N, C-alpha and C positions, 0 to 999 in steps of 0.2 A: 137194711144194714146202715149203721151210723157212718157219717162223712168225717174224714180226717181233714182238719183245717190245713191250708197251705202255710209254708214258711218262706218269708222274704226277708233278706238281711243284707246289710251293707257294712263292710268293715270301716274302722276309723280312717278318715281321709284328710288330706291337706292340699291346699292350693296356694300359689302366690297371690298376693293382693290383686283384686279385680280380674283374676283369671277365670275363664269359663271352662266348664266340663259337662259333657253329656252324662246323665246318671246311668243309663243302661249298662255301660261296661262295668259299673261298680256293683250292680244288683246280682245277688245269688237267690235263685228260686228253687224250692223243692215242694213236692206234694206226694204223700204216702200212697194216695190212690192213683197217682199219675195224671191227675186233672191239671190242665193248663191254667195259667193265670188269666183271668178275665179282666180284672181291674187292679189298679194300685192306688194307694193313698199315701200322701207325704205330709209331714208336719214340721214346721220350722219354729223353734223356741227362742231363736235369737232376736231379741226386740230392739237391739241397738241400731241407730241409724246407719252405722258403719259396718254392720255385720253382713254375712253372706245372705243370699236369698235364692228362691226358686224362680225359674222362668219357664213359661209354656207359651204356645202361640196365642192362648186366650188371655194371658196376663203377663205383662213384661216384668212385674215385680210383685210376687205374692207376699202379702203381709204376714208377719209372724203369727203363730197360734191360729192358723187357718188350715182346715182340712182341704188338701188339694187332691181332687179326684181325677184320675187319669185312666182312660181305657188302655188295656194292655197293648192294643194295636197302635197306640200313640206314644208308647213309652220312649221311643227314640227322639221325641220332640221335647223331652223334659231336660232342662239344663239347670246347673247350679253355678252361681257366680260367687267367687270369694269376696270377703269383705274388703272395704277400701283401706282398712288398717288391720294390723295384726290382732289376733285373738282367737278364742275357741267358743263353740256353741254346740248344743245337742240338737240333732235332727232325727226324725223317725220315718219308718217305712213299713207298710204292710200290704198283703196281697189278698185278692178275692178269687176263688176258683169257680164261682158261679153258684155255690151253695153257702159257703161260710167264709168270713174274713179271718185271716190269720191274726196272730198277736202282733202288736206294734213292736218293731225292732229299733232300738236307738243306736246311733253312732255319733261319734264326736267328729265334728268338722272344724279343722284348724286353718285359719288364714295366716299364711306366712307373711310377716310384715315386710315392707319395702326397705331395701338397702340403698342408701343414697349413692348416686354415681360419683365417680372420682375423675375429674378432669385436671390434668397437670401439664405444665410447660416448664422445661428446664431453663436455666439462665441462658440468654442468647446475646450474640454480638452481631451488630450490623454496621456496615460502612455507612458513613454519613450519606443521607438521601437515598440509600438503597432500600428497595422494596422486598418484603418477604411475605409469603402466604402463610397465614397462621396455622392452617391445617397441616402443614409440613412439620410443625413443631409440637402439635397437640397429641397427647396420649389420653385415652379414655378407657375406663373400666367400670363394670357394674357387677356386683356379686350375684345378683339375680339374673344377669344376662339381659337386662333391659337396655334398649338402644336409647341414645340421647335424642331428644326431640328439639332441644334448644340449648343455646350457650349464652352466657353473659360475660362481657369483658369490661375492664375498668382500667383507666390510665391515670396515674397519680402525678405524671410529669407536667408541671404547670409552666415550665420555661418556654419562652417564645421559640427557642431553637430545639426543643425536645422532640422526641419521637411521638407518633400519634397513630391511631387506628383509622382505617379507611374501609367503608362498605359502599355498596352500590347506591345506597340512599343518602350517604353523607361522606363527602370526600375528605373531611377533616373533623373527627370527633373531638370535642372539647374535653380537656382533662376533667376528672371527677364526675364523669357521667356514666350511668349504667347503659351499656350497649347491648341490646337484645338482638340475637342472631338465630334464625331458624337453622337447625342442623342441616337442612337441605341447602342453605345458602352459605354454609361455612367456607366453601371454596372461594367465595367472593369477599372474604374478610382478609384484609392485608394490614401489615404494619410497615410504616416507613421510618427508617433511621433518622435521628435528629440532624439538623443542619450544622450542628456543632458537636464536638466530642462531649461525652458525659454519660451518666447512668441514671436510670429511673426505675421505679417499681410498677409493674403491671400485674393485673389479676385476671383469673378466668375461673368459671364454674359451669357445671352442666346440669340440665334438667332431664329426668328420665320419663317424664310424663306424669310423675307423681310427686317427686321431691327434688328440690335443688340440692346439689352437693355443696360441700364447703368451698369457699374461695381459696384458690391456690395462687400464691404470689411468685413472680419470677422477675429477675433483674434483666433489663435490656440495656446494653451498653452500646452507644454509638461511637464508632472509632474512625480514625483516619491516620494513615501513615503519611507523615509530611514528606514532600518531595525533596529531592537532593539535586542541587545545581552546583557544578564545580567547573573551575577553569584552572588548568595547570599554569605554572609560572611561564612567562613568555618574554621574548625580546623583540623590540622593534627598532628600526633605524631612526635616526633623527627625522622627524616630520613624516614618517611612514604611516600609511593608513591600513587598517584591517577591520573586517566586520567582527563584532563581538561574538556573533553566532557561530563563526567558524572555529572558535576556541571552546565553545560551551558544550558540556555534557550534562544531561539531565536524566533522572530516573525517578520512578514512583512505585513503591511496593504494591500499591493498590491498582496500578495501571491507570490512574486518573490522568486526564489530559491537562497539561500545563496551560494555564490561561494567562499568566502574567509573570513578568520578571521585574526585579529591582536591581539597579546598579548603584555603586557608591564609589567615589574617587577620593582617596585619602591624600593625594599629592597636591599640596597647596602652593608649591613653587610656581612662579610665573612661567618657567620654562619646562614644567613637567607635562606629561601626557594628559589627555582629557577625552571625555566622551562627546560624541556628536550624534544628534538625532535631527530629523526634519523640523522639529519644533524648537530646537536650540542648537546652534552651531558650535557652542563651547559651554558645556555644563560646568558650572563652578564646582570646585572641590567641596566636600562636606555636604553634598546635596543628594537626597534620595531621588533616583531617577526611575519613574514608573514607565514600564514598557509593556504593551499588550503583546502576547505571544505571536499574534499575527503580524506584528510590526518588527519582530526581532531582526529581520534581515536589513532593516534600516538603521540599526544601531552600529556605530563605528567607534573605533578607538584610534587616536592619533598618537604616535610617539612624540616624546618631548622635543622641544627645539634645542635642547642641550642634553648631554649624556647624564645618566643618573637612574635611580630606582625609586619606585613608589609602590604603595599597597592599594589594590583595588578590591572591591567586594561584589558578590552577586548572590541572589537567592531567587527561588521560584515559588509560585502560588498555584495550587492544584484545584482552585475553586472553593476550597474549604479552609486551608491553612497555609501560612508561609513556612517554607523550610528554613533551616538555619543559614546564616550568612556564611559564604565560603570566601576566604581571602586568597588572592594570588598576587604575585610580584610582577610588575611590569618594569622591564629594564630597557632604557633607551641607549642605543649604541651608535657609534659612528659607522656609516656604511662604507664598505669597500666596493668601489664600482666594478661591474662585471667586465670581462675581457672577451671580445668577439674577434675572431681572426678568420681570414680566408687566404689560403695560399694562392700564388699566381696560377691562373687558369688559362687554358686554350680551348677555343671552340672552332669548329669549321665555320666558314662564313654562313650566315643565316641559320645556324643550328641553334636549337633551344635547349636550355638546361635550367634546373632548379637550384638556386644558390643554397637552399637548405642542405643539399647533399655535399656542399663544399664547406659549410660553416662549422666552426668549432667555438664553443662558448664555455667559459668557466666563471665561477663566482666563489670567492674565498670563503664566504659565509653560507654558501649553499642556497642562496636566494634563487627563486624561480625567475627566469627571464620572462618579462611580460610583453616587451615589444622590441623591435629593431628599427634602425634607420639605415638606408642605403643612399649612396651618392655616386653619380656618374660624371667622371671628369672628362669624358670624350665628347667634344662638341662637333666633330665632323659629321657631315650629312650621312655618311656611310658607316659610321661607327656603331658599335654594339649599344644596346639599350635595355632598360628594365621594363617589365610588363606586370601589371596586376589587374585584378578583376574590375578595378575602378578607373584604370588608365592603361590603354593598350600600348602607349609609347611615352614613357616618362622622359621629359626633356632633361638634358644635361644640366649640371649645377643646380639640382633641386633635391632637397632633403625629402626622402620617401619614407613615410611612417608605415610600418607593417606590424600588426599584432602578432605575437608569438603563435597564437592559435591559427593565424592565416598564413603562416610562413610556407606551408605546403602549396599554397595557391599563387606563389610569387615566382616569376621566371626572369631569365636573362636571355637575350638573343645575340648571337654573334653578328659582327658587322657585315654589311653588304659587300665589303671588299676587305682584303687582308690588311692587317695593321694592329697596333697595340694602343691601349689607353689605360689610364689609372682610374680605378674605382675604389669605393670606401664602404665600410660597414662598422656599426657600433651597436651595443645592446643596452637595454634598460631593465633594471631589476626591481622596479617599483619604487625605488628611492633615488637612484643616481644613474646617469648615462656614463658608460665607459668611454674610453678614448676611441677616436676614429682609427681603424686599421685599413691601410691601403694595400691593394693587390693589383698586379698587372693583368689585364685581360686582353688576350691576343686572339685575333680572328685570322685564321689561316686557310689557304687553299692550295692543294697540289695541282698544278696545271696538267691537263691531259696530254697524252702522247698520241699523235696520228702519224702513220708511216705507210708509204706505198713502195713496193720493191721495183727495181728496174724492169721494164717490159719490152718485148719485141712485137711489132705489128707489121703486117703486110701493107703495101701501099693502099691507101684509102680504106683500110680495115677499121671497123667499129668495135669498141670494147666498153663494157660497163665498168665504171671506176669503182663501184661498190665491191666488185669481186676482187679488186686489188688492195682495198683499204683495210688497215688494221688499226684499232684504237684501244687505248687503256687509260684508266684514271686511278691513281693511288688512293683517292678518297672514295672511290666507288660512285662518283657523280655520273649522272647520265649525260652523254654528249647531246648538245642541243643544236649546234650549227657546225658547218665546215666552211672553209675557204680554199679555193684553188687558184693557181697562178700559172700562166703559160709564159715561159721565158724566151721563146723563139718567135721572132717577128717575121721570119721569111714567109713569102706568099705561099710556098708549097709545103710548109711545115705542118706538123700535127696541131690539132686544136680541140678545145672543149666545146661540148654541145649540151644545152639544157632546153627544156620545153619553151622557155621564154627567150632564148637566144640561140639560134642554130649555128652560130660561129662566133665564139667569144674571141675578141681581139687579144693579142699578146699584151702582157704588161698590165692586165686588169685583174683586180681581186674579185673573184666570183663567189658570192655568198649563197650557201645552200643550207636549208633547214635539214636537220638529221633525218626527218621523216621523208625528205625528198631525195635522199642520196641515191636511190636506185634510178633516178631520172637523169643522172649525170653520166655523159658518155665522152669518150675520146676517139677522135678519128685519126688514123695514121696519115702521115704526109703523102703527097702524090709522087714525090721523088725520094730516092734513098737519102737517109741522113739521121742525125741524132738531135733530139730535142730534150731540154731540161725543163721539168715542170715541178710544181710545189703543192703541198697540202698542209693544212693545219686544222685543229679542232677546238671547239669552245664548250666548256662544261657548265655554262651559265654564270661563271665568275671570271675565268681567265682563259686566254687563248694559249694554245701550246706553241712551241717554236715551229717555224716552217721546216717541213721535211722535204728534201729534193729527191726526185727520181728521174731516171732517163728512159726515154722511149726511142727505140732504134727501129727504123723502117728499112 
């Protein structure tokens, strides 16, 4: 019986340029006798250097017009690579079933040409000296889905202050230089905004492994919002000082740090106000005064020596640009001295008080009081006195300077004895001292009261005086001592006893510490009769009047 030749066929196919494809999935095989394929043969008629070609493990690039013989068992190792450029060519295939070769079957193989990639960056704005990662701006597309393998950048800004590209191998790429960047290194490509405001044109393009895309241009604008420094109109008293920084308000829309200030004084009069810095104690009018931001606290303005108004200027620098000049009016006025008053005051002897709680101050212009002076007119050794952290007992007739911030640490003490003296206070508002205000300072003490009621004793009977004694003190002072007195000198009369004297003679003042009062005894006379005795108490300042009491035996 005759053999039926097998039929092997491949339909027309297409691949992207340089793309690989295993042939096996494309082959259709039939045999009327059911015989399997034993071998295949392939033929490439495309002779162009850029056309597609066959690949097998035994030959990485089969030349055109060559019969390529492949065992059926090796068919999975046969590959076809598309051409490196677009175009079509005719290829053939046939099969052998072990008896006969089938007819050659032709198919058209088309290489789809490469579509160049598109890399684009929109116009961008950067703050001066600000860095940006180029990958955050870049958009990439490729119609064939090819990934970018490389990028190129170009900077046309030749100005010394213009923006520039940075890569890990060059920290400042010169303008008009092609900058090659691997796609894998794109994250390490940066652009820095110019050091001055302005615009320039930059370019980018991409490579997909086959072709470079077209250059895309974009405008990079380096910008800076200038800072704003402003001072409101102000008044100073004649010759009054103020720090310029205490009046100054600054802002910057970009949040740049202010690095420098300039001041300008438009007042040319010999009596007008002026600026002071550590480098110049009187800046002449019409002079630009440069001040580092770190030295702003050392810039002072002094009010004029006569009344009047003048125009001053200020502006700020943010490291890139100067802001606009801001004008403000400085008016020099006559100062109204402050008024400090203290009403007449009374303290218990040796009592402490803060004059701050007594003090009343006013200033017609609302100036803050910066310091006070006190004066003590009482020269007596036991008179009241002032105390401060720097002097625990200020001598009388001394001007005592006290900063307003330290007023809470300033004290006055009542005298050691009762009496009155004149003291003084005045205030300073930073420009003028007010008049001295006098107040009477009185030191007082309420003498204690000690009493013993009349008593009855048997002959020679002992009694503890403490049990008879009653004391009081209107100021609440503690009793520190007592005195007793025996008014009867008769030999058989009653008498006082203490541990240090077993029989106190009549007509003697007997001193007893309050703590020893329980050691004071009275013995009744040895014969009937009446004795008059006395007691008084001491509160540390004054003795009470003598109180008499009668002892009847």
